[in-house]
N, C-alpha and C positions, 0 to 999 in steps of 0.2 A: 249419488242418487239415493233418495229415500225410498226404501222398498216397502213401506208400511202399506198394507192392503186395506182398502176401505171401499165398501159398496157405494157409499155416497160419492167418493172421489171418482170411482170408475164410471158411475152414472153420469157425473158431470163431464167427464172426459168424452164419453160416447156422445152426449148431447152436443158438445162443442164440435165434434167431428161432423155431425149431421148438418149443423147450421153454418159451419165455417165455409163450406164449399171450397176449401183450400184457397182462401183469399190470398191473392198475390202470387199464387203459384200456377194458376191457370189449368192445372190438370193435364198439361201437355205430355206428349210421349217422352219428352226430355226431363221431366220432373224427377222421376225415380232415379235415372242414371245420374243426374246432377247431385242429388242428395247422397247417393252412394259414394260419389267422389268426395263430396264435402266431408263425409264421415271419415273416410280413409285419410284425408288431408290432415286430420288431427293426430294421426298415429305416430308421426315422428316426435311430436311434442309429448305424447304419452310415453314413448320409449325413453326420451330424454329425462322426463320426470321420474320414471321408474328407475333409470340408471343412477340418478343422483341419490335416490332414497334406497338403493340396493334392493329394489322390489323385483320379483320374478315377472317375466312376461306372462306366464301361465298362472292363473289364479282360479282353479276349478270352482271354489266356493263362490267367489264373486261372479264368475261367468254363469253359474247355475242360477244365482239370484237375479242377475240381469236378464237372462233368457226367460225366466219365469215371469218377471215383471212385464217385459215387452209382450210376451204371449198373452198375459192377462189383459193388457191394454188392447191388443188386437182383437181378442174375443169380445171385449166391451164395445168395440167398433163394428161388430157383426161379422168378423172374419173367422175362418176355421183355425182352431188352435194349432193343428199340425202344420198348416201352411205358414203361419206366422213364425212358429218355432223353427222350421226349416229355413225360412228366409233370413232370420236374424242369426241363426247358427252359421250360415254361409258368410254373412257380413262380419261376424265376430272372428271367424277363422281367417278371413282375408286380412282383418285388422292385425291379428297376431303375426301373420307372415310379414306385414309391413314393419312391425316392431322388430321382428327377428332380423330382417334385412338391415334395419338401422343399426342394430347392435353389431352386425357383421362389419359394417362400414366404420363403426366407432367402438372397437373392442375395449378401449380405455376411456370411453366417454369423450366429451369435448374438451380440448386443451385450452381454448380461449374462453373468456368470461362471457356468459350469455344469461339473459333473464330466463329462469326456469319457471314455466307456467305451473300453477297450483292445480294438482289433480282434482281435489275436492271442490275448490271454489271457482275454477275457470273451465277446465277441460270437461269434467263430467257433466256439469250443467249444459254446456254446449252440445255434447253428444246426446244428452237427454232430449234436448229440443229437436235435434235432427232426427232422433228415433221417433218422436211423436209425429213429425212431418212425414216420415217414411210410412208410418201406419196410416196417416191421412190419405196418402197417395194410393196405397194398396186398397184401402176401403173405397176410395173414389173409383178406381178401376173396377172393383167388384160391383159397385152400384150401377156403373155405366154398362155392365155386361159387355165389356170390350170384346171385340172379335179376336179370334186366334191370330189373324194377320197383324192386328195392332199389338198384341202381346209379343209376337215375334219381332216386330219392329222395335219395341222397347228393349228387348234383349239385345238386338243388334246395336242399337244406339248406346246401350250401357257398355258393351264390349269396346266399341270404338272410343267412347269417352274415357274409359279407364286406360286404354292404350295411349291416347293423346296425353293423358295426365302423367304418363311415364311409369305406370305400374307394371310389374313383371307378370308373366303368365302364371306364376305360382300364386300371385295375389288375385288375378282376374278369375281363375278357374273356380274357387269356392264362392266368390262374390256372384258370379253369373249363375252358378248352380243354385245358390240360395234365391236369387231373383226368379229363376225359372219355377222354383217351388212356390214362391209367393204369388206369381201370376197364374192363378188357378185355371185359366183357360188353356194353358199348356199342360198336357198330362204330366203329373208329378213323377210318374214312373217311366217317363221317356228318357232317352239318352240326353245328357246335357248338350247344348248346341256346341258344335265345333267352331274354331275360328273361321269367320267368313260365312258360317251357315246361318241363314235367316229365313229359310223357306220351309213350310210344313210338307209332309209327304204328299205325293201327287194325289189330287182329289181331296186333300185335307184330312184331318184326323177323323176317324169314324165316330168320335164322341167328343163332348166338351165337358168340362167340370163346371158345375154351378158354383159361382164365386162365393155364395153365402151359405150353401148347404154342404159343399164338398162332394156332392154326388155326381155321377156320370149321367149325362143325358145323351141317348143314342141319336146321332144325326142321320137324316135320310141320305142314302147313297145314290 
């Protein structure tokens, strides 16, 4: 990914988000969960490519650059920086767990010949595109002022989709926690949803987060 910062590029990115209306994705409750799984589905290839090149799974410098870039794009789309940062932090942590699990299954790499995808030319551009679509969906949810019930349904669907895709609890936990932070209608300081938990407290939360300002609005009881 090219991390060059440009106000012109960010402006164009934000404009594209406004007018795209997430064409072809429909803004359904399944869009975010589907994209999260798509991103994780690349991580075996990432682990393979890193293994061949003797690269470490953890690269703090690159991770910080990527997180800053995605946060900047999220802000350009009208989202709160902290919510975007926490969302992608969760997805990146889940991605590292997938890579670590691949290395545990293949401690000596692959013994048979396989085509190794290129990190720079193939994998990272694909992940960059998925990242942009994730921001689009987060921005769409924010502009729609989705209800708490809808946000909780998205969380529940994400957990179920990740389970069906075969990901471990160690992968699912940070991914869901990040999603909960990204869906600003669910209090970011609330406990992460437990497996099977998809209902708010009785009577609902006493406040909701404004998706675009990040402030709490007190709800009538």
